[in-house]
C-alpha positions in Angstrom: 15.0 -41.4 96.9 14.6 -43.6 100.1 16.1 -42.0 103.1 15.5 -43.8 106.7 17.0 -41.2 109.3 17.1 -42.8 112.7 17.7 -40.6 116.4 17.1 -41.8 119.6 20.6 -43.7 120.5 22.6 -43.2 124.1 24.2 -44.1 127.1 21.4 -45.6 129.5 22.0 -47.2 132.8 20.5 -51.1 132.9 16.3 -50.7 133.6 16.2 -47.4 131.8 14.5 -47.0 128.5 14.9 -45.0 125.3 12.7 -44.5 122.5 14.2 -44.7 119.1 13.1 -42.7 116.2 12.8 -43.2 112.2 11.7 -40.6 110.0 11.2 -42.3 106.6 11.3 -40.5 102.9 10.5 -41.6 99.2 8.7 -44.2 99.8 4.7 -44.9 100.3 5.2 -45.4 104.0 1.6 -46.2 104.9 1.5 -49.5 103.2 4.9 -50.3 103.8 6.0 -53.0 106.8 8.8 -51.1 108.8 11.5 -52.9 111.3 14.2 -52.1 113.5 17.2 -54.5 113.5 20.5 -54.1 115.6 23.6 -55.7 115.2 26.2 -56.2 118.7 29.6 -56.0 118.0 30.7 -59.5 116.5 27.2 -60.6 115.9 25.2 -60.5 113.0 22.5 -58.1 112.5 19.1 -59.7 113.6 15.3 -58.4 113.6 14.4 -56.8 116.8 10.9 -55.6 115.8 8.3 -55.2 112.6 5.5 -53.6 111.9 3.0 -54.2 109.2 0.5 -51.4 107.1 -2.2 -52.5 109.5 0.0 -52.4 112.3 0.4 -56.2 113.1 3.7 -56.4 115.5 6.6 -58.9 115.8 9.3 -58.9 118.2 12.0 -61.2 118.9 11.9 -63.5 121.4 14.6 -61.2 123.4 12.6 -58.3 123.6 8.8 -59.4 124.0 7.4 -57.6 127.3 10.1 -55.0 127.1 10.0 -53.3 124.0 7.0 -51.9 121.8 7.3 -50.8 118.0 4.4 -48.0 116.9 4.2 -46.0 113.6 2.5 -42.8 112.3 1.5 -42.6 109.0 0.7 -39.0 109.4 4.2 -38.3 110.1 6.2 -41.4 108.5 7.8 -42.2 111.3 8.1 -45.6 113.1 9.1 -45.5 116.5 10.9 -48.5 119.0 10.2 -47.8 123.0 12.4 -49.8 124.7 11.7 -50.3 128.4 13.9 -52.3 131.2 17.0 -51.7 128.9 19.9 -54.9 129.5 23.4 -54.4 129.3 22.8 -57.3 126.2 20.4 -54.7 124.2 23.8 -52.8 123.0 24.0 -52.6 120.1 23.7 -50.6 116.6 19.9 -50.1 115.8 19.0 -49.8 112.2 15.9 -48.7 110.7 14.5 -51.0 107.7 12.5 -51.1 104.9 12.0 -53.9 101.9 11.2 -52.4 98.6 12.7 -53.5 95.7 15.9 -54.1 98.0 16.6 -53.6 101.4 17.0 -49.9 103.0 18.9 -49.1 106.1 19.2 -46.1 108.0 22.7 -45.1 109.3 22.8 -46.5 112.5 22.3 -45.2 115.8 24.3 -46.3 119.1 22.3 -47.8 122.0 24.7 -48.5 125.2 23.2 -50.1 128.1 25.7 -49.8 130.9 26.6 -49.1 134.5 
């Protein structure tokens, strides 16, 4: 079955950095578009970034220039490098893949606070 397992969240001060990782299994990873979404309290889940099988990337305007999505097809891993973090980046971050349906990881909490 499809499994997406995130790691790397935590508490960081404004201006700091975090790197999220997502380990994928049960899918043909190398041909899949992988994404990172986030959901803040009281808000809808939103796309942060995604990356196609050909490594074309797409970012939400709010994170452009600060976040970088990447993938390692040899390890079935997708990453989100987050720099210059702001308090408004605080959310649960989810790894995502769309196959016959949407698949989500369990989420990892990112809190940006001084």
